C-alpha positions in Angstrom: 36.0 11.6 13.7 37.9 12.9 9.8 35.2 11.3 8.2 32.9 14.0 10.6 35.3 16.9 10.2 35.3 16.8 6.3 31.9 16.5 5.7 30.5 19.0 3.5 28.4 20.0 6.3 30.7 20.5 8.8 30.9 24.2 9.0 28.4 24.5 11.7 30.1 22.1 13.9 34.2 23.1 13.9 34.2 25.8 16.2 32.8 26.7 19.2 28.9 28.4 18.9 30.6 32.2 19.2 26.6 33.0 21.4 27.4 36.8 22.1 28.5 37.4 17.7 25.5 35.2 16.2 23.3 37.2 19.2 22.3 33.8 19.7 21.3 35.5 23.6 19.7 32.7 25.4 22.3 29.4 24.0 24.2 29.4 27.0 21.2 28.9 29.0 20.1 26.2 26.6 22.1 24.2 26.5 24.9 23.2 29.8 27.8 21.8 27.9 28.6 23.0 25.0 30.7 21.1 22.0 32.5 21.2 18.8 34.3 19.1 17.0 37.6 21.6 16.6 37.8 21.5 20.4 37.1 17.3 21.0 39.9 17.2 17.8 42.2 19.2 19.7 41.5 16.9 23.6 42.4 13.7 20.9 45.7 15.2 20.1 46.4 16.5 23.3 45.8 12.7 24.9 42.6 14.5 26.8 40.6 12.3 26.9 40.4 8.8 29.8 38.2 7.0 27.7 37.0 6.0 23.8 33.5 6.4 25.4 35.0 10.2 27.1 35.6 10.5 23.2 32.5 9.1 21.8 30.2 11.4 24.6 31.7 15.2 23.4 31.1 14.1 19.3 28.0 13.0 20.5 26.8 16.0 22.9 28.1 18.2 19.7 25.4 17.0 17.7 22.6 16.7 20.4 23.4 20.4 21.6 22.6 21.5 17.7 19.3 19.2 17.6 18.2 20.7 21.2 18.9 24.3 20.3 17.8 24.8 16.7 14.2 24.9 15.6 14.0 20.8 12.9 13.7 24.6 9.9 16.7 25.6 9.9 19.7 24.4 8.3 21.7 24.0 11.8 19.1 21.3 12.5 19.1 19.3 9.5 22.6 19.7 8.8 22.8 17.6 11.9 23.6 13.4 11.6 21.1 11.5 14.0 21.8 10.7 16.6 23.4 6.5 16.4 
């Protein structure tokens, strides 16, 4: 997680999406379960994950959501690591 959060292209993934502030009116309708690396880190620090699989699922969901919401031409889409 540290490697992901320190990557030069990680800024879009570090905090929850401010859909209202960014004018993304359809974000909540298209992304059913938002995730971000900052929240993942907080949950990890708090010991909230029941298993490594739950932790990995939230990390994957962070990037899956970016691929789901943004078109392939969007900078965030292009910065999203490919699924494993």
